[in-house]
C-alpha positions in Angstrom: 36.5 -34.0 75.9 38.4 -30.9 75.4 40.8 -29.6 78.1 42.3 -26.4 78.7 45.9 -26.7 80.6 48.4 -23.9 81.6 52.1 -23.3 82.3 53.4 -22.8 85.5 56.3 -20.3 85.6 59.1 -22.9 85.8 57.9 -24.5 82.9 57.7 -21.2 80.5 60.6 -20.0 78.4 61.5 -16.9 77.0 60.8 -16.5 73.6 57.8 -18.9 73.6 54.3 -17.9 72.0 50.8 -18.8 71.7 48.5 -17.6 69.1 44.5 -17.7 68.0 43.0 -16.7 64.8 39.7 -14.8 64.6 37.9 -13.3 61.8 35.5 -10.3 62.3 32.0 -10.7 61.9 28.6 -8.4 62.2 27.9 -10.8 65.7 31.2 -10.0 67.0 30.9 -6.4 66.9 27.0 -6.2 68.1 28.1 -8.7 71.1 30.7 -6.4 71.9 28.6 -3.1 71.3 25.9 -4.8 73.7 28.5 -5.9 76.4 30.6 -2.4 76.7 27.3 -0.2 76.1 30.0 1.6 73.0 27.8 2.4 70.3 30.0 4.3 68.3 28.3 4.7 64.8 31.9 4.2 63.4 31.0 0.4 64.5 27.4 0.0 64.2 26.1 2.6 61.5 26.8 1.5 57.9 25.7 5.0 56.7 28.1 6.7 58.8 30.9 4.5 58.7 31.4 5.2 55.0 31.6 9.0 55.5 34.2 8.6 58.4 37.9 8.3 58.1 37.9 5.0 57.3 34.9 4.9 55.2 34.2 1.1 56.5 32.6 -0.5 59.4 35.3 -1.2 62.1 35.5 -2.8 64.9 36.1 -1.8 68.9 40.1 -1.1 69.2 39.4 -3.3 72.5 37.8 -6.3 70.6 41.6 -7.0 69.5 42.5 -5.8 73.5 39.8 -8.3 74.6 41.7 -11.5 72.3 44.8 -10.8 73.8 43.5 -11.4 77.2 41.8 -14.7 75.8 45.1 -16.1 75.1 46.9 -14.8 78.2 44.2 -16.6 80.1 43.7 -19.8 78.3 47.2 -20.3 76.3 50.1 -18.7 77.9 50.2 -18.9 80.9 46.7 -19.8 80.8 44.5 -20.5 83.9 45.3 -19.3 87.2 47.2 -16.3 84.8 46.7 -13.0 87.3 46.9 -9.5 84.9 49.5 -7.0 86.4 49.3 -4.4 83.6 48.9 -4.1 79.6 50.0 -1.6 77.5 48.2 -1.3 73.8 49.4 1.2 70.7 46.5 1.1 68.1 48.2 1.3 64.7 45.6 0.0 62.3 41.5 -0.4 62.2 39.8 -4.0 61.7 36.9 -3.9 59.3 34.3 -6.7 58.8 35.7 -9.9 57.3 39.2 -9.4 58.1 41.2 -11.8 59.7 43.4 -11.7 62.9 46.2 -13.3 64.4 46.5 -12.5 68.1 50.0 -13.9 69.5 51.3 -13.1 72.7 55.3 -13.8 73.1 57.2 -14.1 76.5 60.2 -11.7 76.4 61.2 -11.5 80.0 61.0 -13.7 82.9 61.4 -10.9 86.3 63.5 -12.4 88.9 60.7 -12.6 91.6 60.3 -15.8 90.4 56.7 -15.4 88.8 56.5 -12.7 86.8 56.2 -12.7 82.8 56.4 -9.9 80.7 55.1 -10.9 77.4 54.9 -8.5 73.8 51.0 -8.9 72.3 49.9 -8.6 69.1 47.1 -8.6 66.5 48.1 -9.4 63.0 45.9 -8.6 60.3 45.6 -11.0 57.0 48.4 -8.8 55.2 50.8 -9.3 57.6 50.5 -6.0 59.3 50.4 -5.2 63.0 46.9 -3.6 63.9 48.0 -3.5 67.7 51.3 -3.9 69.3 51.6 -3.6 72.9 53.3 -5.4 76.1 51.6 -7.1 79.1 52.8 -8.4 82.6 51.3 -10.9 84.4 51.9 -13.4 87.4 52.2 -16.8 86.2 50.2 -19.4 88.0 52.3 -21.1 90.2 50.8 -24.7 90.3 49.6 -26.9 87.5 46.2 -26.7 86.7 44.1 -29.1 83.6 40.6 -28.9 83.5 37.4 -29.6 81.2 36.6 -26.8 78.6 33.6 -25.0 79.5 31.2 -24.9 76.4 30.1 -21.6 76.1 26.4 -20.4 75.9 25.2 -19.5 72.5 25.2 -15.8 71.8 22.9 -14.7 69.6 22.8 -11.3 68.0 19.2 -10.3 66.2 19.6 -7.4 63.7 16.3 -5.6 64.7 13.9 -4.7 62.0 16.0 -7.0 59.2 12.9 -8.4 58.0 11.0 -5.2 57.8 13.7 -3.5 55.6 13.6 -6.3 53.4 9.5 -5.3 53.1 10.2 -1.6 52.7 13.4 -2.3 50.0 10.8 -4.6 48.4 8.2 -1.2 47.9 10.9 0.8 46.2 9.2 0.7 42.1 5.8 1.2 43.8 3.9 4.4 43.9 2.8 5.6 47.7 -1.0 4.7 48.5 -3.3 7.4 49.1 -4.0 6.9 53.2 -6.4 8.3 55.3 -4.8 8.7 58.8 -7.5 8.8 61.5 -7.0 11.3 63.8 -3.2 11.4 64.4 -3.6 13.3 67.2 -0.4 12.6 69.4 3.4 13.0 68.4 3.5 8.6 67.9 1.1 8.2 65.2 1.6 11.5 63.6 5.4 11.3 63.0 4.8 7.7 61.7 2.3 8.6 59.0 4.5 11.7 58.3 8.0 9.0 58.7 6.2 6.8 55.9 5.4 9.5 53.7 9.2 10.7 53.4 10.1 6.9 52.5 7.7 6.6 49.9 5.2 4.3 51.4 1.8 6.4 51.7 0.3 10.0 50.5 -1.3 10.5 54.2 -4.7 12.2 54.5 -4.6 13.5 57.9 -8.3 13.3 58.9 -9.1 15.1 62.6 -9.5 18.6 64.2 -6.7 20.4 62.1 -5.9 22.7 65.2 -5.0 19.5 67.6 -3.3 18.2 64.5 -1.2 21.4 64.1 -0.5 21.9 67.7 1.1 18.4 68.2 3.3 18.9 65.1 4.5 22.0 66.3 5.4 20.8 70.0 7.1 17.6 68.1 9.0 19.7 65.5 7.0 17.8 62.7 6.6 19.4 59.3 3.1 19.1 57.7 4.4 20.9 54.6 2.6 19.1 51.4 0.3 17.0 53.5 -3.6 17.6 53.5 -5.4 18.0 56.6 -9.2 16.9 56.2 -10.8 19.0 59.3 -13.2 17.4 61.5 -14.1 18.1 65.2 -13.5 14.8 66.7 -11.9 11.0 66.6 -15.3 9.5 66.0 -16.2 12.1 62.9 -12.6 11.1 61.8 -13.1 7.6 61.5 -16.4 8.0 59.8 -14.9 10.6 57.2 -12.0 8.1 56.7 -14.5 5.7 55.4 -16.0 8.1 53.3 -12.6 8.8 51.4 -12.1 5.5 50.8 -15.9 4.9 49.3 -15.3 8.1 47.2 -12.2 6.4 45.6 -10.2 9.1 47.2 -8.5 6.8 50.1 -6.6 3.3 49.0 -5.8 2.7 52.7 -6.7 3.7 56.4 -4.4 4.2 59.3 -5.3 4.1 62.5 -4.0 7.2 64.9 -5.3 8.1 68.8 -8.2 6.4 69.2 -9.5 3.0 70.2 -9.5 0.1 67.8 -13.5 -0.6 68.4 -14.1 3.1 67.8 -12.3 3.2 64.3 -14.0 -0.1 63.4 -17.7 0.9 63.8 -17.9 2.8 60.8 -15.9 0.5 58.7 -18.4 -2.4 60.0 -21.6 -0.7 59.0 -23.5 -2.7 56.6 -24.8 0.0 54.7 -22.2 2.8 54.5 -19.0 0.6 55.6 -16.6 -1.2 53.9 -17.4 -4.7 54.3 -16.7 -7.4 51.5 -17.8 -11.0 51.4 -14.8 -12.0 53.2 -14.7 -11.7 56.8 -12.2 -9.3 58.1 -9.1 -10.2 59.9 -5.7 -8.8 61.4 -2.5 -10.5 60.6 0.4 -10.1 62.4 3.6 -9.6 60.8 6.5 -10.8 63.3 10.0 -10.0 63.0 11.2 -12.9 65.6 14.9 -13.1 66.7 15.6 -16.8 66.0 13.1 -17.5 63.9 14.4 -17.0 60.2 11.4 -15.4 58.4 9.0 -13.3 59.0 6.1 -15.2 60.8 2.4 -14.5 60.9 -0.1 -14.9 63.4 -3.8 -14.3 63.0 -6.3 -13.4 64.1 -5.2 -11.7 67.5 -7.1 -8.6 67.5 -10.2 -8.9 65.6 -12.4 -12.2 65.7 -13.0 -12.8 69.3 -14.2 -16.6 69.0 -14.2 -17.4 64.9 -16.5 -20.3 63.6 -15.3 -22.8 61.2 -16.6 -20.5 58.2 -15.2 -17.3 59.6 -11.7 -19.3 60.3 -11.7 -20.0 56.5 -11.6 -16.3 55.8 -9.0 -15.6 58.5 -6.6 -18.6 56.9 -7.5 -17.1 53.0 -6.7 -13.8 54.3 -3.5 -14.4 55.6 -2.5 -16.8 53.0 -3.4 -13.6 50.4 -1.4 -11.3 52.5 1.6 -13.6 52.4 1.3 -14.0 49.0 1.2 -10.1 48.5 4.6 -10.1 50.6 6.5 -12.6 47.9 5.8 -15.7 49.2 4.4 -18.2 46.7 3.1 -20.8 48.8 2.8 -19.9 52.6 3.1 -22.6 54.9 0.1 -22.9 57.4 0.4 -24.0 60.7 -3.4 -24.4 62.1 -2.9 -24.3 65.9 -4.0 -25.9 69.0 -3.0 -27.9 72.3 -2.0 -30.6 70.7 -1.3 -32.3 66.8 -3.6 -34.9 66.9 -7.8 -34.8 66.8 -9.1 -34.7 69.8 -13.0 -34.4 69.6 -13.1 -32.8 73.4 -11.0 -29.9 71.9 -12.7 -28.3 69.5 -9.8 -26.2 67.6 -8.1 -29.8 66.6 -11.8 -30.7 64.9 -11.8 -27.2 62.8 -7.8 -27.6 62.1 -8.5 -30.8 60.7 -11.5 -29.4 58.8 -9.5 -26.4 57.4 -6.9 -29.1 56.0 -9.7 -30.4 54.2 -11.6 -27.3 53.0 -8.0 -26.6 51.4 -7.9 -30.4 49.8 -11.2 -29.5 48.3 -10.1 -26.2 46.7 -12.6 -24.0 49.7 -9.0 -22.1 50.6 -6.3 -21.8 48.0 -2.7 -20.8 47.5 -1.5 -22.1 50.8 -0.1 -25.4 52.1 -2.0 -26.0 55.4 -1.4 -28.4 58.0 -3.0 -28.9 61.8 -4.0 -29.5 64.3 0.0 -28.7 65.5 1.3 -27.4 68.8 2.8 -24.2 68.8 6.2 -25.7 69.3 5.7 -28.2 66.3 4.5 -25.5 64.2 7.8 -23.5 64.3 10.8 -26.1 65.9 11.8 -29.0 63.4 13.4 -30.8 65.9 10.3 -30.8 68.1 8.5 -32.0 65.0 10.9 -34.6 64.5 10.6 -36.0 67.9 7.1 -36.0 68.0 7.1 -38.4 64.8 5.4 -35.3 62.8 6.0 -36.0 58.9 5.0 -32.5 57.4 5.9 -29.9 54.9 4.5 -27.3 57.3 5.9 -28.5 60.8 9.3 -26.7 61.9 8.6 -24.1 58.6 5.4 -22.5 59.2 5.0 -19.0 57.3 1.7 -18.5 59.1 0.4 -19.4 62.7 -3.7 -19.7 62.6 -4.7 -19.5 66.2 -8.1 -21.0 68.0 -9.4 -17.6 69.3 -8.1 -14.0 69.9 -7.2 -14.4 73.2 -4.7 -17.4 72.0 -3.5 -15.3 69.2 -3.1 -12.1 71.4 -0.7 -14.3 74.2 1.3 -15.9 71.8 2.0 -12.3 69.7 2.3 -10.3 72.9 5.0 -13.4 74.7 6.8 -13.1 71.2 7.1 -9.3 71.7 7.9 -8.7 74.9 9.8 -12.1 76.1 11.7 -12.9 72.8 12.1 -9.4 71.6 10.0 -9.5 68.4 8.9 -6.5 66.4 5.3 -6.3 65.6 3.6 -5.1 62.1 0.2 -5.8 60.8 -2.8 -4.9 58.9 -6.8 -5.9 58.7 -7.5 -7.3 55.5 -11.0 -8.2 54.3 -12.4 -4.6 54.0 -12.7 -2.7 50.7 -8.7 -1.5 50.9 -6.3 -2.5 54.1 -6.3 -1.3 57.1 -2.9 0.0 58.9 -3.7 -0.9 62.8 -0.9 0.2 64.7 -0.3 0.1 68.8 0.4 2.9 70.9 3.8 1.0 72.1 4.8 0.3 68.4 7.7 2.1 67.2 8.9 4.0 64.1 9.9 0.9 62.2 6.8 -1.0 63.0 4.8 1.7 62.0 7.3 1.8 58.9 6.7 -2.1 58.2 2.9 -1.8 58.2 2.6 0.8 55.6 4.7 -1.2 53.8 2.8 -4.3 54.0 -0.2 -2.3 53.3 1.3 -0.8 50.3 2.5 -4.1 49.0 -0.6 -5.5 49.4 -2.7 -2.6 47.7 -0.3 -2.9 44.4 -0.7 -6.7 44.4 -4.4 -6.6 44.5 -4.5 -4.4 41.5 -2.6 -7.0 39.0 -4.8 -8.6 37.3 
């Protein structure tokens, strides 16, 4: 066991020193920003920092000050020390990857028999002082030796990191013409316009022109160069968008301010809709803190209680999308409540059947395993404890849920309790359908457009 031990006033000599060494990481800046609330763009905005005086991301000055406090409170004098005053001069910035030695040195023992003055320095890897100052403390009168407390693990998630990679992957692709259905609120309209500015889509705004222009004016959104297809209401907008796909004008569709079932009704029409021989299904692509890669969840939005045959299409749709996003052989976990086949739980039997269908070539392109409980699908340690030997368990790319209720709950729990960002599309129709939620932010909308663009281009490759 490691211990933390102080030095009392009587044990300390003038000239005595203690130090620690730290290398500045992104996580340090993010955690300090979150703790302090200081989000100066010089610390957290790479683009701004490159144009600032130091032309690089630098840490907060008081990051070094907090390290000085750490040495005083844990090393010299150590536990029981009371801070009285601190003066600091900030001489140089500290940038990412730089290493700082934090040193405190006793310069004076004051005559009251308890107070100390210490010089406080932060010195970079080049031997240059970045912070210099002085602290006055009350040294502990009694000896303290205690087990060192293990700190909880701080985790900093770079919001949208996986989505930025998806958007960057589209840089050499032409934007896809997208019928945006009834974009009559600021969220859906601004998302479509921003996706256009990023080169992801060429939007055709399908809806009441006067209402769309009024929204744009109120939100100060420029519609220059954007086509508006004027129709009277949301239902007509959905029907018109389907017609634009059928006549070859649009390569994708995007939901605006209307209910999903209203949008899907003309799409599902057997005579004039966009059906194919494949069942349509929705696939969430989640950016989840603590998970090292995008996590696909299907189906949580379209198919309520899918049959085994429909699940085959749901699985194949998800595999096809994952491959379009660059995952050569996606790992597919078929979820249930347990990891063994149990006839009283129908989803375990269907999971086993889906795996056998993959063995027989009825599902292609992915590596399937199931039934797997959620923990076994995403946690290697949980799978190992259960004795599960599988290439999928603990490393799944795709989670196939038993029904819509289970999928919706899993996705929303990850979004609202784990801080995941959600993007996703519907496939299985003639074109990808960008199905966004009113709660989705700009990054999620852009990611959904990028996913649709990547999928549309992938389908064209012979």
